[in-house]
N, C-alpha and C positions, 0 to 999 in steps of 0.2 A: 852542835852534834848532835846525834841521838840518844834521846834521854832513853832512863830505866824505862817511864811508862811507854815508852813508843818499841821498845825493845821486842814485846812477842812479835811484832810483823816484822823485824828482819829475822827473829829468829826462825817462826814458818817459813816464810818465804823461800829462805835460804835451804832450810828440808825440801820443801817441795820444788823448788827448781832442781834438786840433785835428783830427786824421783825422776819429772819430769823427764829430765834430760836422759837419766838411763831409759825410759820406756820411747821417748822419741827416737832415740837410736837403735832401741829392739823393734821399734815399727820400721823404720826407715831403711835399716839396713841389713839386717837379718830376713833368712829366709826362712819360709811356714812351711809344711810339711817336708816331705823326707825323699833323697834317694831320685827323679827323675820326674818328681811331682813337686820339687821345693820350687817356689814362686816369691819375689817380694813384692811387697804392697807398696805400688807407685803413687799414690791420689795424695796430693799434696792440696790440694783443693776439698776435698770432701774431709782431711782431717783439721782443717782450718774451722769448716763449718761444722764439724762434732763438737771442737772446743767451745765455739761463739756460740752454739743453741743451747747447747746444757748450761753455762752460764746467764746468759738474759731468761733460760727459763725459770732459774732457781732465784734472780733476782725479782723476776716478776712476780713469782708464788710470795716471796718474801713481802715484797711490798703489800698484795694483797693483802694477806693477813695480819699486818698490820696498820694496813689504813694510812699509809705512808702516801704520800701525791705523786703524781708521775706530772706534773707539768715543769718544763725545762727551765731555768730562770737562764743559762746561757741559751746563744741564736743554737736554730739547728744547725743552721750551715757551718757550724763549729765544728759539733761530735759528728756533721758528715766527713770531715778535709781527715780529723784524727782519728776518725772509722777506717779511712782510707789508707792512710799511712801505716797503722797498728796490722791493719791484713796484708799490706804488700810486705813487711817486714818477717811477719809470721810466714807467710806463705813462703819468700826465697828463704825462711830461715831453713823449711823442712825441704825446699829443691835442693838446697847447699848441699846436701849428703847425699845426695846423688851423683855428686863429682869431687866434693872434699870428704876426711874425715869427722868424724866428730870432734876430734880434740882439735882437729882444726880450726871449726867452726864454734866450738868454745872461747877457745883463744883470742879468737877473733871481736867475738864478743867484748873481749876488756881494755878494746878500744875505745866502745861506744862511749867516754868521758869528750874525746876529740871533737867529734860530730856533735856531741850537744853545747860544747863550748861555740861551736860556728856557728849554730843554729841560733841559740840564745844572743851570741852578737849580730849577726847579721837580720835575724829574722827579729828577737827581741830587742833589742840595742840596750843588752847585757855588759857591763864592764866584769871581768873578772881578772884576781889576782894573780901575778906573774909567776906564784909555784903555780898556781892549777895549770897554767897552760903548757910548765916542763914536765909538770907531771901527767898531764894526759899526752905529752908527744914520747916520754919515756916509756911510757906503757905500750903506744901505739911501735915503737921504735923494738922495741921488745917482740910485739907480737910478729913484726916484719921479719926481726931474725929467726924466729922458728919459722915461717914459713921457707925461708930459706936455707935452712939447716937439713933437710930430709927429706921424706916422702912425703906428701899431704894428701893425695889421692884416695877416695873410699872405697870403700872393699867391693862395690855393687858396680861402680864407676865401668859404663862399654868401653872404655879405651884406656885402661888402667897403666898413670904413671907419665901421661901426656900431656904435651903441652897445653893441646884443647880442653881436657879435662881440669886441670886445677885457674888453665883461664877465665872456664866458663863458672866453676866453684869462686875462685875470686870476687867474678865481677858481682854472681848474687850474691855474696857476701859484701860487699862495700853497698850495693841497692839496701840491703837486709837493715848497717848502720847507719845509714843517710834516714831511712824512714822511721828506725825506730829511735835515733836523737828528734829525730823533727815530732815524731807521738810524744816524748819522753816532754819536751820544752814548748809542745803547745795544751797539754792537758796541765801542765805545772799553770803556764797563760791561764787558764780556765778557772782552774780553783782561785787562782789571787785577783784575776778582774770579775769573775761575777758570783765568788762566794759560793760555789756547789758544793755538793756534798760526794761524798764516795758512789754512794750506790745511783746519784744521777747520773753521774760520768760515764758509770760501767754499764748501764740499761741502755743509756744511747748510745753508746761509740756499737759496743758489743749487737744492740737490734744491727744497725748498718752494718757490722762486719757479716752478723749471722745472712744481710739480702746478698750481700757484694759474694760473699763466699759462696753462697746455692748458684749464685747465677755464676761466679766461673767454674763451678761442679756441673754446674747443666753446660754450661759454654763446650768445656772438657770433654763432656760424654763421663766423666766421672762415678756418677752418683748409683744408675744400677752395678754398672764393675764394682764399684766398693764392697757394695753392698753382700753380693754377691761372693767377692772376696771373703767376709768378713762372716756370712753362714758357711763357708766351706772349712774355714777355720776357729774355731772359737775362740782360739787363742790368744789370738790377733783383734779380737772383736772387745776381750776382759782389756787387751794392752790400750786400743782406741779410747776406751772407756776409761781407764786411771788416766790416763794423758788430759783428757776430758775435765775429770775430778781434779787434777794439780792442777790442769792450765785456771779454772776457777780460783781457785785458792792463792794462788801466782799473782792475780789479775785485781782481788784483793787488797792481798797487802801490799803490792807496788802501788797504788793507785792512793794506799794511807800514806807510805812515805812521802810521796810524791808531793803530798797534800801539805804533808808536817815540816817536809826538808826541803822539796825541791828537784829538777833533775839531773840537776853535777854529782849532788851528795849522794842518791840514789845511785847513781854510773860510778861511784868511785866506789862504795860500798859494798858491789857487785862482784871488784873486781875477784875479794876474796875466797867468794862463789865459787866463782870459772875455773881455779885454779885447782880446787877439791874435786870438781865434776870433771879434769882431766884427769885426776891420782885416780876415783870412781872408776872410769870408764876404762882407763888402760888396766884394771885390774879386773876389771867384769868380761871385758869381750878381749882382753891381750893382746890392745896397741903397744908396737914396739916403736921405742921412740929414740933417734936417735943421739948422742951425747952432748951435739950443739941445741938440740933443743930441750932435752934437761936445762 
């Protein structure tokens, strides 16, 4: 398990994820402006672009400053695939908040151990202990009980409380879990198979993600409207910048944990963090939970 020398990455990642969760909910579900001029920020692809662009720029500057090599040890196509799944999971994470509450989204993330095990078994040929399967199934069952225990729809959903809203939100969360589990498993594989470092993986995966998200933002006609929105609402621009900064810190810390301990250990470690995020979100944004959900 995690030793003292690795504790810094877990602690920093946990704090950054808590702040990231608050900013994510603020940007995607809370209106900006007042009265009839109040509007929401719906540009998920643009958010992913901001997150990845800041990360890759900082990594390139760091590498140049210290004279580090940009030569990849792993095949470029491997990074291309990891980046695609990472971008898909991030996009679905943001989009889900248009349909389900942040609390629901966060608790769904506690189920990520199960897809990690499934991807590791099906793709990586790994074998896990029986208690690891049991642990992941129990967590997933708990998340399912929460979903069935009360209203899970987002405050910004167009058809609040309808089955279609819940269905769309849950589909996006399932895609998120599958893509995120694949990403973690493949990152672990690249670390072990090619002895890559955290910096190399992050540079190439975020570079590809920047290209993907830029293409998605252009295709979805999000670039100009998103920039205009941020110019109208400086507080939204500050939240997006903070979100991108937290995303960079999180990616570095998560990559370190994956390199040292693997995808399953990371997924299980983050379960406690998700519970803290639910409590913090409920306190800050006034989410009401039913008795069965508690």
